[in-house]
N, C-alpha and C positions, 0 to 999 in steps of 0.2 A: 404538607407545607404548613409552617407555623402561622397561626393567625396573628393579626396586629395586636389584639388584646392579649393573646398568649405571650407574644414577644415582650410587651410592656411589663406584664407580671413577672416574666423571667428576669428582666433587667432589674426591676424593683427588688425581686427576691435576692439577687446577688448583692445589691447594696445593703439590704436589710440584714442579710447574713453577715456581711462585713462589719456592720455596726454592732450587731448582736454579739459577734465573736469578740469584738473589742470590749464590749461591756461585760462579757462573761466573767464570772468570779467576783463581781463587785459586791461587797458586803455592806454592812451598815457604816454610816459616815463616822469618821473620827475627827480629830482636831484638824483644822484646815489652816494652811499657811498661804492665805490669799495674797497675791502680789498687788496690793492696793497702794503701794508707796511709790509707784512710778512717777518720776518728776516730769511735768509738762512745761513747755516754754511758751505756749500760745495763751494769750489772755492777759498777760502782764509784760510790759516791755522791760521790767526791772528785776522782778523776783519770781523765779520759777517755783511752782507749788505742785502738790499732788492733785489729782482730779477731785478727790473727795474734799480737799481743803480749799479748792478754788472758790472765789466769790461768785463766779458765773459758771454755767454748765459747759464742760469741756469733755468730749469723748477722746480717749486715747487708745489706739489700736496698735497692737504689737506686730512684729514681723510674722509671728505664728498665726495671728488672726488673718493677716493679709494672704498668707500662703494657703489658707484653708478654703479659699474661694477660687473656683475654676472659671475665670472669665478672661476675655481677650482685651478688655478695656477697663482702665482705672475708673471711668465713670460708672460702670456696672459694679465695680468693687465698692464704691461709696454707696451706691443704691442698696446693695446687699447689707452693708454694715449699719447704715444710719436711716432709720424709718422716715425721718422728715426730709431726706434727700431723695428726690424723685427724678425719673428720666424717662423719655419717650423714645420709641423707635419709629421714625417717620420715613417711610420708604420712598415717598414722592414729595419732597419738600425742598427742592433746590439744594442750597448749601447746608441746610439744617439736617439733611441726610448724612452729610460727611462730618459735620461738627455738631454733635447733638446738644440741643439746649437742655439744661438740667434745672432743678429747683431745690432750694432749701427753705423749709417752713412756708411752702406755697408761693415763694417769690422767685422771679426769673433769675437765671444763673448770673447775670451781671450785678446782682445785689449780694453776691457772696464772693469774698476776696480769696484768692488762692496764693499761698506762699510756698516756696521751696527753700528749705533750711532757713526759714523765717525771713526770706527776702521775697518781695512782691514779684509775682510771675507776670510776664507780658501777655497782652491780649491776642486772641486769634484774629485773623483777617476777616472772618465772616460777620456780616451784619444780617441777621435774620430779617427777611423782607416782610414779615407779617407779625401779628400779635405784638409781643413786647419789644420786638426789634432788637434783641440783645446783640451786643458785641462783647463777648465775655472771654475770660481765660479758658483754655481748653485742657481739662484734667487728663484727657485721653492721651496727650503727648508725653505723659509721665509714666513710664513702664512700671508695673507692679514689682518687677524683679529688682528695681533700684531702691525700694522703700524699706527703711528700717522701722519706721512707725508712721502713723498718721494721727494728727490731732485736729479735732473738729470743735471749734468754738461756736456754740449755738447761742450767740448773743451779739447785739450790735456793737461794733468796735470802731466806729468812724473816728473817734477822738484819739485812738491809738494808731490806727493804720491808714486812715484817710478814706478816699472815695471807694465806694463799692461795698464796704463792710456793713451793710444794713441788716442783712439776715444773719451773717456770721462770717467766720474765717476758717479756712481749711489749710493746715500747714503740713506739707509733705517733708518728712525728715529722711534724708538719703543715708544709705548704708555707708559706714566709714571704717570697715574692718581692714587692717593692713596685711592680712594674709587669708588663706583659704579661698574656697570658691564653690560654686554649685552650677549644675546644669539640669534643666528640666525639659522634657518633651511631653506634650499632651495632644491627644487626638480625640475628636468627638464628633457626634452626628445627632441630628434631631430624630425623633421617632418616625417622622415622615420620610426618612431616608434622604434628607437634603440638608443644606446648611453645614456641610462638613467643615470642620475647622482644625487647624494645627497651630500649636503655640510652641515655639522653641525659645527658651529664655535662659539666661545665665548671669553669673556674677563672679568677679575675681578681684581679690584684694592684693595689692603689692606694696611692700614697704619702701619708704623713702628715708634718707638720712634725717637725723634730728627728730626722731619719733614721728616721722611723717608717714603718709600713706597716699596711694592712689587706688580708688575703688571704682571699677568699671562694671556697668550692667548693660545688658542688651536684651531685646525682645523682638522676635520675628513672629508675625501671625498672618494667617491666611484664612479667609472665610468664603465659602461658597454661598450663593443666594438661596433663599427659601421662597416658596410661593404658597401663600394661604389664600387661594382664590376659588371662585366658582365659575361656571360657564359665563362668558362675557355676553350678557343679555340685559340691556337697560329697558326691561319691560316688567310691569307688575311691581315696581318698586314704590313704596308709599311716598307720597308727597313729591314725586318726580314725574316729569313728562316722559312719554314714551320715546326711546331713542334706539340706537343701533343694537341689533341682536344677531349674533352669529348664526344660531340655528334657523333664523328666518331670512338670512341674507339671500338665500336661493330664490325667494319669492317676492322680494320687494326692494325698491331702490330709494326713492325720495321720502317715503313715509309709509306708515302701516297701510297695507292693502294695495300698494302700487306695484304691479307685476314687473318682473324683469323682461327684457328682450333676450331671446336666445343668444344673439350675437354678443351682447354685453356679458352675459353669464359665462360664455366661453372665454371672452377676453380676459376677465379678471380671475378665472379659475377659482371660483368661490370655495370649492371643496378644500383648497389649500389652507383655508382659515382653521379648519378642524385639526390640522396637523401640528399646531403649536399653541402655546399660551400667549396671546397677544400682549398681555400686560401682567407683570408680577407684582404682588403685594407681599412684602416680607423683608427679610434681612438682605441688604445689598451685598454684592460681591466685592471683595476688597483684600488688599494686602497692606502690611505696615511693617516698617523696620524702625526701631527706636533705640537710641543709645544715650546713656547718662554717665557722666564721669564726675566723681567727687574726690577732692584732694585737699591736703593740708600739710604744713611742715613748720616746725618751730624755727623762728628766725629772730635772732636778737632777744629782746625781752618779750616778744609777742609771737603770734602765729600768722603765717601767710596762708591764705586759703583760696581755692578756686573751684568752681563747679560749673557744669554746663551740659547742654544736650544737643543732639541732632536727631531729627526724625523725619521720615517721609512715608506718607500713606497714600494709597491710591484706591478709590472706590468707584463703583458704577451703580447708577440707579436707572430704572426704566421710568420714563415719563408716561403720561396718559396716552393710550392708544388712539391714533387718528384713523378712524374707520374710512373705508374706501369710497363711501357715498355719503352725501349729506342727508340728514334726517330731520329737516325742519329748520336748522340754523346753519347758515353758510359761514362757518368759523374756521375750518381747517383748509379750505381751498383745494382739497384733493379732487373734488368733483367739478371744479370751475374750469371752463374753457377760456383760453386766451388766443389771440391771433399773433403768430410769430411774424418776423419781418417779411417773410415770403407770403404771408396771408394765410398759411395753413394753420389748422387747429392744433392746440397743444393743451394738455392738462397733466397735473402731477401724477395722476393714475398711471401714466406711462412710465414713471420712475418706480412707484410703489403700487402695483396693481391690487395688492391685498391690504392696502393701508400701511401704516408704519407706526412704530413705537420709538420715539427719539431716545437714544441712549446718552445719558448725561454722566460725564466723568469729572471727578474732583480729585485733584492731587494737592495734598497739603505738605509743604516743606516748612519745618519749624526748627529753629536753633537759638541758643542763648549762651551767654557767658557771663558769669559773675565772679568777681575777684575782690579780695579785700585783705585787710590786716587788722587783727584784733589782739587784745591783751589787757593787762592790768598795770596800773601805776599807783601803788599805794591803795587808797580807798576808791580810786577811780578805775572804771573799766571803759574800754573804747573799742569801737568797731567802725572802721572807715572802709567803704566799699563802693564799687562801681559796677554797673551791669548794663548789658545790651540784649535785647530780644527781638526776634524777627519771625514773622509768620506770613506765609504766602499761600493763597488758595488759587490754583489754576483750574479753569473750567474749559472742558472740551465736549463737543457733541459729535455723535455719529448717527447714522440712519435717520437723517432728517434733511430738510431742504430750506432754502430761502425762496419762498414761493415767488417773490417779486422778480427773481432772476429767471424764472421759467425753465426752459430747456437747458439753459447754461448753468443751472445751479449745481454746485458740488453737494455731496452728502456728508462731508466731514467738515467741522468748523472748530476754530479756537475762539471761544467767547471772550476771553480776556483774563486778567489776573487781578486779584485783590491782595494788597500788601499792607500789613500793619507792623510798625517797628517802634521801639521804645528804648530810650537811654536814660539812665538815672544815676545820680551821685548821692550817697547817703553818709551821714556822720551820726552815729548812735553812741551815746555816752551814758555811763551809769556811775552812781556814787552811793556809797553806804554811809549814811549820816547817823552818827552816834549821838542821839539827842539827850540821853540820860533819863528821859521820862516815858519812853515807850518800851514795851517788852522786848522788842527786837529793833535793830537799826532801821531807820527809814530808808527804803530803797528808792532812789531817785533815778529816773531815766529821762533823758532829754536829748534832742537831736534835731537835725534838719535834713530836708530832701529837696533835690532839684530833679525834675522829670520832664523830658521832652518826648511827646508822642506824635507819630506821623501815620497818615493813612493815604494810600495811593490806589487809584484805579488805573489799570493799564489796558489800553484799547485792544480789542480783538482783531482777528484778521479781517480784511476788507469785506469778503463775501458774507461774513457773519452779521454785518450791520448795514451794508449798503442798500439803498433803495434802488432796486433794479427797474428795468423798463416797465414792468407790469404793476408798479406802485402808483401809476397814474393812468387814467383812461386814454385810450387811443394813443399809445406811446409812439407808434410809427406814422402817425398823422395820415391815416387812411381816409378819414372822413372830413368833410368841410366843417367849419366851426360856427355855424349858425347857433344862436342862443337856444332855440328849440330843437330838440333831437329830431322831432318829426320832419323838420325842414332840411336836415343834413343829407348830403349825397356823397357818393364815392368820388374821391379825387382822381383825376386822370393818371397821376403817378402811382396810384395804388394797384396791386394785383387785381386784374379784372375778372378772373375766372375762378376765384377761390371761394365764392359763396359769401363774400363779405356783405353785411347788411348794415346801413348807417342810420336809418330813420326810425329805429325802434330800440328800446332799452332791453328787450328780451329777444331770444331767438330759439326756435324749436330745432333740436338736433336729435336724430335717432328717436323721434317720437316723444322727447322730453323737453320741457321748457327750462332754459337756462338764462342767466344774465347774458346779454349780448356780449360775446367774447371780445369785441372791439373795446367795450367800455368796462369790462371786468377789472376790478382793482384787487390785487392780491397782497397778502401780509408781507411786511418788511422784516428782514433779519432771519437768522437761523430759527426755525420754528421750534417753539418750546422755551428757548432762552436766547433772544437776540443778543448779538455781540455788543460790547461796549464801544460806542463810537468815540471819535476824538472829542466831541462835545461833552461827553460824560467823564472822560479821562482827566487825570491830573492828580495833584497831591495837596493835602491840607495838613498843617502841623499846628501844634500848640505847646506851650510849656506851663509848668506849674512849680510853685515854690511853697514849702511847708516847714513849719516848726512845731514841735510838740514837747509836752512835759507830762510825765507820769510818775506819781508817787504812791507808795504803798508801805504799810507796816502793820505789825501786830501791836495795836494800841495797848491791849492787855493780853493775857494768855487766852482770853476767850474771844476777843473782838479784833477782827482784821478789817482794815479799811483801805480803799484804793480810790484815787482820783486822777483824771487825765484831762488834758485840754490840748487842742490842736488847731492851729491857724493855717489856712491854705489859700493861695491865690492862683487863679487860672487866667491865662492871657486872653481867653475868649469869652469869659462871662463874669469875672471878678472874684471876690473873696468870700470865704466861709469860715466860721468859727464853731467848733464842736466841743462838747464836753462829755464826760462820763464819771459817775460816782458809783462805786460798788462796795459791798461789805459782806462779811460773814460773821455770825455770832454763834459760838459753840455753847449750846445750852448745858450739855454735859458730855461725857465721853462717848455717848451713843448718838446724840441728835444735835443738829445745827440748822440754822436758818440763814439764807443768803438772798441777795437781791441787787439790782442795779437799775440806774436811771441814766439815760444818755441820749445824745442826738447823733445823727449821721446824715450822709448825703451820697448821691451818686451823680457825678458830672456826666452830661451827654458826651459820648466819645467822638473822636474826630471822624470815625466811620459813619456814625449816625448823623452827623452834621453834613456829610458829603455825599452819601450814597445815592445814586440815581440808577435805576434798573427797571427793565421791562421783562416780565416773566408771564408764563401762561398759567392761569388758575382754571379750575373747573366749577362752573355754576350750573345747577340743574342738569348735570350730565354733559354739558357742552364746554369746550375750552374757550377761554376769553383772555385776551391780552390785557394785563394789568400793569400800569406804570406806577413805580414808587419814586417819589421826588423828595429832595431835602425841604425842610420847612422854609428855607430862604429862596427856593426856586420860584420863578414867576407863576408857574402853574399852581403851586401850593398857596402862594400868597393870594392869587386870584380867588381861591376858595376860602380865604380867611385864616390861613396858617399864621402862627406867630413864632418868632425865634425861640429855640429850645432853651429851657432853664434847667438847673439842677433839680433832681428829686431831693426832698429833704424828709428826714424821719425823726420820730421820737420813739425811743425804745424803753420798755419797762419790763422787768422780770422779777419774780419772787419764787423762791424755792426752799425745799427742805431736804437735807441729806441725813442719812442714818446708817449706823453700823450696829444694828440691834443684837446680833450674835456674831461670833467669830467666823470670818469667811464670807459674810453677807454684807454687801453695800447696796444702798438704795438712794436714789435721788428723784425728786419730783419738782419740776420747774414749770411755772406758768409764765407766759409772755404775752405782751400786748404791744403791737407796732402800729404807729400812725405814719402814713406816708402821704405827703402833699405833692401835687404835680407829678403823679406817676406817669411814666413814659409808655406810650403805646402807639401802634399804627392805627389810624382812625378807621372806622367802618368804611369799606371801599365805596367810592362815589361814582355813580354811572355817568359816563361821558355824554353831555348834552351838546347841542350845536355851539353854544357859547363857550363851553369848556374846550371843545375841539378847536375853536378859533384861538383860544389861549395856548393850547398845545402847539398849534402851527406857528403862532407868533414867537414861541420860545424855541423854535427850530428843533422840536422833538422828532427824531426819525420815526416814520410810520405813524404820525399823528392821526391819519385817517383810519387806522385800524386798531387803535387802543380803545378798549371798551370800558375800562374802569381806571380810576386814579385813587391812590391813597398816599399818605405821608405821615411822618412821625410828629407827635405832639405831646405836650404835658396834658394828658387827656382827662385825668380824674384823680381824686383823692381816694385813699384806701385805708382799711383797717384790717389787721391780721391778728388774730388771737388764737392761742393754743396752749397745749400742755405736753411736756416731754416727761416720760417716766423711764428710768434706766435702773435695772437691778442686776447684780452679779453675785454668784456664789461659787466658791472654790472648795471642793471636798477632797480630802485625802483618805483613802480607804485602808483598813488594816492589812490587806493583802498587797499593799504597795501600789495599787492602782489609784488613779485620780480622775476627777470629773470637774470640768468648769462649765457652769451654767450662766447664761446671760439672757436677759430679756429687755427689749427696748420697745417703747410704745410712743406714738405721736398722735395727738388730736389737733387738727388745724382747721381754722375757718377764716378764709379771706372774704372781705366784703368791699364792694365798691361803695364809697361814701357819697361823693359829689362828682357828677359828670360835668365837665366844662362845656359851655355852649358859647359859640362865637357867631358873629354875623359877617358874611362875605360882602364884597363891595356892591353886589346887586340887591342886598337887603335880605338874603336868605339866611335864616338861622340854622346852624348845624350842631347837632349833638354828636360829639366825637365818639361816643360809645353807646351803641343802641341796646335795646332790651335783651337781645340774645347774648351780647358780649357781657353785660352785667350779670345775667343769670349764670352763664358758664364760668365766669371768673370765680364765682362762689361755689359752684356745684360740680364742675367737670372733673376735679380730682377727688380721690377717695377722702372722705371726711377723717378717717383715721387709718393708721397702719401699724402693725406690730411685727417684730422679728424676734424669734426665740431660738437660741442655739445651745446645743450641748456638745461638748468635746470630751471624749473619754479616752484615757490612755491605759493600756494594760500590757506591759512589757514591750514587745516589738509591734504590737497592734495599736491602732488608734481609729477612732470613728468620730464622724461629725454628723449631727442631725440638725437641720435648720428648717424652721417653720416660718413662712412669711404669710401674713394675713393682711388683706386689703379690705377696707371698709366700703360702704356703699357710695355711689356717686351718680350724678344725673347730667343730662345734656339736653339743651333745647334746640329744635330744628331751626327756627328763625324768629325774628321779632314779629313778623307779620303772620306767621303760622306757628304759634308757640306750643306745638306738640312736644312732649317731653318723654325721654326714655330713661328708666332707672336701672342701674346695675346693682345686683346684690353682692354681698361680701364674697371674696374669692380667697382660697387657701392654696398655697404651693408648698410642697415638701421636697427638700433636697437631702440626699443621703450620700455619704462618702466614707469609704473604708480604706485604710492604709496599712501596709506591712513593711517593716524595716527588714528587708530580705537579707541584707548584710549590714555591717557597721556603717557603710557609706551609701547604700542603695535603698530607695523606698519605692514601692509599687502601690499605685492607687487606682481604685475603681470608684466611679461616682455617677449619680444621676441627679439632674436638676428637674424639678417638676415631675416627680416620680409618677404621679397619677394622670399626667398628660391633661391637665386642666386648661380650659380656655374660658375667657369671658363670654358673656352673652353676645350673640351676633347683633349687628345693627338692625333695629326694627322700625325706625322712623324715616329711613331713607336719606339721612344726612351724609352718610359715608358709604352707602351700599352700591354705588354705581360702578361701572367698568370692571365688574368681577370682584370687587372688594367685599369682604365678609364682615370684618371687624373695623371699629373705629381705629384708624391707623395712628392717631395721635394720643391714644390712651397710655397711661403709665403702667397699667396692668399688662403683664406680658401676654402676647397672643401668638407665640411661636410653637407652643407645645413642649413636650418632654424632650430632654437632651441627655445623652449618656456619653461618658468619656473614660479614658484611661490615661494614666500619667506615670512616667518613670522619672525619678529624681536621683541625682548623684551628687554627693558632697565630696570635696577633695581639698 
């Protein structure tokens, strides 16, 4: 039987041989014809330029670059190509598991604007309920099979594109071929023999009259879950209280050293716990179908165009395991007794004797349609367009209960839907102004936009949110209502022989002391994610109007200048005016300097202004119900919340570009971003009696059982500084072979500058961002990251070698216990070899993370509970090696 290590080496060997075979015969480098003249459209609204001639840093990735990466998600594609673009795999993070938050230059994903064919992409329906609370656009809905190229503008562009473009802009250019097609099938698996994935993708171009085309792309993917776990035992974990432990379940119940009764051990069949993994940490199970259509046709003096998409994805995540007995904190109610209407005892252990792991399902439905007419009239160009986008996130749960319904609780629930939609009208005009005193005509772009955004919360099914009989003490009125419990007696109408006790708050049952079942209060709503009640449901809309002007020209043969200004007015918070000035000076044929200064902003979204949700978080190994409320909600206002304002930014960049030898291009760009009023969810606030009274007054369902509250605020000011380095080299060899080398490096340091402090009505001062948040904001992501790629072609063979290097990073346990763990740099090697078996057929073998590297395990206890091994929110991959095979056919 082959060992695990042997299998890894065998797989690595296959890929190495494939690449070496492709590299075979390579001699000394000859003259190179590097394709450095590819025109990019992102970065200037008026005058496309090449990447090396742009006054701001823009990465342009070709279809070949895109197809060399074997991932099921365009988010992962961007992470692989752009070092400053980072992404996490969060296996238990509510909606953030289904729509993954990303980051460019260390900033949350809602500060990077996504475009498709240079048109703004609509937002997803997800509002992340913690951290930066992003409601961003979702790049995962754009299948890689549809992409002709991707342009990444790594510079602030609020004056050109409006809200969200603080960190940069990513423009996805769709395929536009009028004929031909392709079909690819890829299958792969992790070294651990899990996480099987299949990707089927294709593209087909069809001609239309008048030089028109319809280009259709599709992608279907399915992924099985992974489990990177250890034995579920919350014992011996640094900085954590002792909790439930499966190996010890046979000898204890309420806490360490408390023995089982034989009857109870037989009832719950504790041995069954060893027959399954109660909780997975890893990649969720999911499927996705995505389709994109791009089309255009000449009509009259211009061109009529349309493009759009439809996608549907369905994923499942496992919530935290609810153990079958309490271990010091009565939070999951499994072990709590209540009295049914007939006076008999009931507890949820009768539904789930071995405890339960709620299964959370997210179904994303996304579609859009963009249409327009563009053309030229003399020196004028015009583009008139309209677009509509829709994104819905449906939540469902299985294998859970609404404790407050007791014996009548179902185990399947529909939590509700989140819906985001957007409609926009755009008029974009250009004019080539022959001034007579500039080296080239002044390119003038100007236009206007009207946009209406909506956000809707749709209520869940009634059992998912209703407060059942056991949400209040003594729901069946068994006991008299004297103020002192000690004075209460059993009513004559109550069952007389059921063992009901009224004059004490506790009762001994089977030798253990419990809360008196008559007075036990159980949690409201589907456990793990209570449904959206009518109180939370509704719709919020806003509109905005904008106008912009962008001018650029080669003032001389050496100096290029660009300036832009944009005015925008939002119906919910007012107006903003932003500017940008950029330039490039060519010192000689080899070297140039460039730089930019500008301002930007990000308007709080309708979802962030409206979302109210209660979810379960884990603190010190125990689940706690946490409520997130809008800043305008009475609960948030009680705690001193203020209405949300836009984030504003100042962006500065300076860079050098070089072409020192033929085939080699190099760019080094430094950036400095100042952000005022940065948006974040405040540090969760523990519910006090006064706060609980405010929750009850606001008619919050389950107010008696909510343990923490947080809300979004303009919490702090921040500084982000960094450097991007990009180098490419294209070599043509005397034997007809070729090699393209590329290396990209990013160093990034975000810093919390000033934390906002407010005073609530009771006079309590609150810092919205505690010491742990401040520390982790600066240190929790790798300080630097690099990606180096070599692509070699030799006749029918080609090979790709990619090295990804992550720098060091650190994390603090808590503000009150500031123990810190540091992670050293990590290196991942990907190899892929391809063979053109026929003129139209290509066979590919590849391995990601060839040497099966993992980051260091959690050592400080912040993430190591419930069987978890690694920090599950880290951007360094913790799934291990992955091998795959792919067949591609062109026709």
